[in-house]
N, C-alpha and C positions, 0 to 999 in steps of 0.2 A: 227460760226454755232452752233446751239444747239445740245445737245446729243440726239441720237436716243433712243427711249424707248425700253427696253428689256422686253420680256415676262417672266413671272415666271413659274416655273414648277408647275404642278397641284397637286403634292403630297409632303409630308414632305421629306426634304432631310437632311442628316447628313453630314456636312462639317467638318471633323476632324481637318483641318488646320486653321479653322477660329477662331479668338479670341472670336467672338460673339456666338459661338456654345455652350459655357459653361454657364449653368444657373446661375443667380446671387443668392446671399444668401438671405434667407427669411428676411423680415423686421419685427421688433417688435417681438411680441410673437406669431404671426400667423405662424403655421406650414404649410409647403408646402403640397399640396394635394398628396396623394399616387397615383403613376401612375397606370393606368389600366394595368393589366397583359399583354394585347395584344397590348398596345399602341405603342410600339417600334418594334414590330415584323414586319419583312419584310420591314422596312424602309431602303432604299438603302443608302449605303455609297458612297459619292462622294469625292475622294481624291484630290480635287482641291479647291482653294480659289480664289475668283474673282481678288485678287491682285497678284496672282502668274504669273510669266513669264514662259510660257509653250512652250516646243518644242515637236511637234508631228511628229513621224516617220511612214512611211509606210501607210499613209492615202489612202483609196480606193477612194470612191466617195466624200469624204470630208463632209459627213453627220454628222460625230462625231464632227468635228471641228465646224460645223454650230450650233450644239446643245450646245456645250460649250459656244459659242459666244452669241447666242440669248437667250438660256434658263437658263444658269448658270452665265451669266454676266462676263465671262472671257474675258478681254479686251487686253491682251498681249499674242498673239499667233503667233508662227512661225510654220506653218503647211506644211509638206513636203510629197511627194510621190516618189516612185521609178521610176515610168513611166515618159516618156516625155509627154508634154501637148497633143500632137496628139494621142499617144497611150492611154492616160487616157480617152480622149473623146470617143475613139472607144470602149474601154472596159466598160466604165461606162458613157453612154450618159447623165445621169442625173447630172453628176459632173459639166458640163458646167454651168447649171443654179445655182447650189449650190455655185460655186466659184464666179459667177457674183454677186449673192446676198450678199456674204460675203464682197467682195471688194466694192460694192456700199454702204453697211451699214457702213463700216470702213471710207469711205470718208466723211460720214455725221457726224462723231464723231472725232474731232481732238485729243482727248485723247487716242484714240485706236492705239495700235501697232499690225498690222496684216500683215503677210507676207505669201504668197503662193509660195512655191518653188517646181520645178519639177526636176526629175532625180537625187534625193538625195539618196545615198547609206548609210543605217544605220550603216554599218560596217566601213565607211570611214569618219565619221563626223570630221569636223575641218581640213581635209587635203586639199591641194591645188586643185583647179578645182571645177567645179559646182557639182560634185558628193559628195563633202564634205560639201555642203551647203553654200559655200562662206563666206564672212566676217560676215554676220549676225549670222551664226552658230558658226564660229570659235571664235568669241568674247566670247561666253559662257554666264555665269551669269543666268542660268536657274534654277528656283525653282523645276520644274518638267520636266523630259524627258520621254515621253510616247511612247510606241510601243504596239499597240493593235493587237493581233492575228498575231504575226510574223510567216512567213512561206516561205520557199524557192520556193514553187510551185511544180509542178509535174516533178521534175528532174528525178525521177526514181520510179518504182513501188515496188522496194525492200524496205520493212519496215525498216530493219536495216540501210540501206544507208540513207533513208529519216530521220531517227532519228539522225544519225551522222551529216548530212548536216544542220539540224535545230539547233543542239547543237552548231555547228561551227558558225552559224549565230548569235546566242544569245551571245556566248562568245565574239566574235568580236564586237558586238554591245555594250555590257557592257563596254569593254575596251575603246571604242571610246567615250561613253557617259559620263563616270566618270569625265574627265577633264572639261566638260562643265557645271557641277553643281555648285551651290553656296555652301557655307560651310554647310548649313542645307538642301540642295536640295536632291531630291530622284528620283529614276528611277522606273517607273510604267509599268508593263507588264501584259497583260491579255491574257490568253490562254484557250483553251477548256479543259474540264475535261475528264478523261478517256483515254484509249489508242488510238493512240500511244503517246499522249501528255504527259502522266505521265512518259513515258519512257525517256523523255528529261531530267528529274531530274533538273528542272530549279533552285531549291534552291541551289543545289551543284555547278552548273555552276556559279551562282552569287558569292558564297563564294570563289571560286577559283580565281575570278577576283578582290577580295578586297572589296566585298559588304557583307552586312548582311541583313537578312530578317527582315524588320520592322514589317510587318503584312501581312495578306492576307484575302480576303473576297470574297463572291459570287458577280460576275458581274451581274448586273441587267440592261439589255438593255432598259427597259421601263423608267429608270431614266434619259434617254437622249432622250427626245421627238424629233422625226424626224430622229433618227439614224437608219440605216439599215446596217446589216453586208454585206461587199463587199468581194466576193470571189477573191482570188489572180488571178485567171484566167479570171475574168470578170463576167458580168451579165449572168444569165441563159436565153437562148433565150425564149422569151414569158413571162418572169417574173415568171415562175412556178418552182416548185421543192423545194429542201432543203433550209431552211433559218437559217443562223448561229445564229441570235438573239434568236431563239427558243431553242438553245442547251445550256446545262449547261456550264458555264465558270467561271474562277476564276482570280481575280486580285491580283498581288503581288507587294508590295512596298519594294523596296530595298534601303538601305542607305549605305553611306560610313562607313567603319570601322575606328574608331578613338580610341585612348587610353583615359583613364579616365580623365587625365589632360586636353587634348584637348577638350573632351566632355564638361567638366565644363566651359571652356572658351567660347565655342560655345553657351551654354545655357545662359551664362551671357551676351554675345553679343546680342543674340536674345531678351532677356528681355529688354535690353537697347533700342533696336530698337522699340519694342512694346510700351515701356513707352513713347518714343519720338513721336510715331504715335498717341498715346492717347492724348498727350499734344497738338498736332497740331489740332486734331479733336475738342478739347474743346475751341480753340481760336475763 
C-alpha cells in the first residue's frame, strides 16, 4: 500500500536534530545573502526529527501526537496516557476521533510504527504489567522521551504539598525514563512558566537523577497545528474558560551525563551512523 501524504506546517520550523537543518556552504565566489534582522525571530524550535523514535507520556486527548504524526512527519511514535480507554473518552470526548484517525492513517502506511497505550504510569516505565507500558516500552531504544505538562492533578490545595508531589512525579519519571534512551537520546519536558511551576526547580531535579540540561526554549503551541492543551482533570464543560495553549510555557531538553571519553565515542559513533545514512541515500 502506498504511503499516506502528510501535510506540512504552514510556517518555518527549526529542527535542531535534523542533518538537513544546517545550511550548505556557499558555492564559488557568491557570498550568501545577509539574513534579514527579523527573519529568524519567533521561528519555533521543534526538538524532533522525522526519523526519531519517540515515546510520549501523559498524553491528554492525543492532539499533540496527532500533530507530530501528520504535520511534522514523525512516523515512529509510542503514545501513552495515564487514563484507561474508558476514562479518557469520558474526560476528552474528542480523543476518540483523534485516536481513530491516527490508527487509520498508520494502517495505510506500512513503514509507520504507531502504538497507542492506555493506563501507563510515567513513574513505572519498563516495569512489569500494563502500567509500565509492556514490552514495547520496556525494550527501550527511544531517541526522545517526552512528557508535556506533567502534573499530579488536584491532590491538595496546599501549594507546598502540590510542589512536593509534582517534584516526586518528575524525579521518578526521570529515573524510569533514563534506561529507555538510546546513547544519544534525550528527555523532553514542557511546563508552564511562573509560580508554582518555577518552585519545582526542574533543572535541579534532573541533575540529581544523572541528567544535564542540554537547552531550553519557549514552547510555541502554534508550531503544532491541531494541538490543544488538555487539562489533567478533563475538558471544561461547554468548551469555555482558560486555555493552556495561551499561557507561557518552556521546554527543557535533558541529556544523560557522560564523561569526556564516552562523549567522544558517542560523537564518533553518531558521525559513523550519519555517514552511513548519507551513503544509503546516494545509492
